[in-house]
N, C-alpha and C positions, 0 to 999 in steps of 0.2 A: 504494500500500500504506500502511495506517495505521501510524503509529509505534508501537513496542511500549508496552504499558501499564506504568506504573511499579509497582514492587513495594515495599511498605513493610515495613521490617525493624525490629522493636523489639529493642533489646539490653538485657537485664535481668540482674540478679545482685546479689550482696552488695556492700557498700561496699569499695572498694579492690582489686577483682579485675582491673581493667583494661578496663572497658567503654568508657570514653572513649578510652583509648589504642588500642583495637582499631578504633574508628571513625576516629580521626585517622590511623592507619596506612593504612587502606583509602582514605581521601580524599587523603592527601598522599604516600602511599607512603614514609612515614618515621614513626618514633616520636617523639612530642614529649617533651622532657625534663621539662617542667612543664605538663602539660595542665590545663585548667580543670576544676572539679568536674563539670560536665555541659555537653554541647554542645547547641546548637540543632539542629533537624532538618537533616541533611546530605545533599545530593543528589549521587549519583554518576551521571555520564552513561552512556548505553548502551554507549559504546565502552570503558568501564572494567570491563565484565564480559564473561566469555567467551561468555555467552549472548546478549549484545547487548541486555540489558534494563536500563533505568535503575532505580536504587535510591534510595529515601528511607530513610536510616538514622536511627533515632530513639533517642537516648541517654536512659536513665532513671536517676533517682536512687533509691538504696536507702533513703533516709531515710523514716521512718514518716510524717512530715508530708506527704511527696510521694506517698503511696499513691494518692490519687484520680487524679493525673496519670499515674502508672505504669499503673494499671488501664485508663485511657482509651487509652493507647498500645498496650496489649496487645489491647484490643478492636478497634482500628483497624488492627492489623498483619496483613499477609498471611503473614509469617514471624516467628518469635521465636527469637532467639539467647540461650541461657542461658550466662552467663559465671560461672565459679566457680574457686576456688583448689583445684586437685586435690590439693594437699599437705595440705589440711584438710577433706577431703570426708567428710561424715557419711552413711553408708548408711541406708536406710529402716529396717533392722533395728536401728539404734542403734550399730552398729560404726563406729569412726572409722578412717580411713586417714590416716596422717601420714607424709609423705616424710622420709627421713633426709638 
């Protein structure tokens, strides 16, 4: 039987919402106190997922100058995870949700 195909997951979102922390927690099963600004692509083995599929987690930078790399990561991804601060979420209609 062939090994399962790797799934590429791009993690995108605004600056400071925890994209890198999310990837670090998935890879190390712990949150980093001081994560780097952006991680290199991070591989999770098949035994790290309930489905038995290896993952390639791609961290992206929210900086405008990194837009070409972010767009390339999105095009190459099988799955996109959008991270955002739910306490400062702006609805499409222009309403803002602010947590107390």
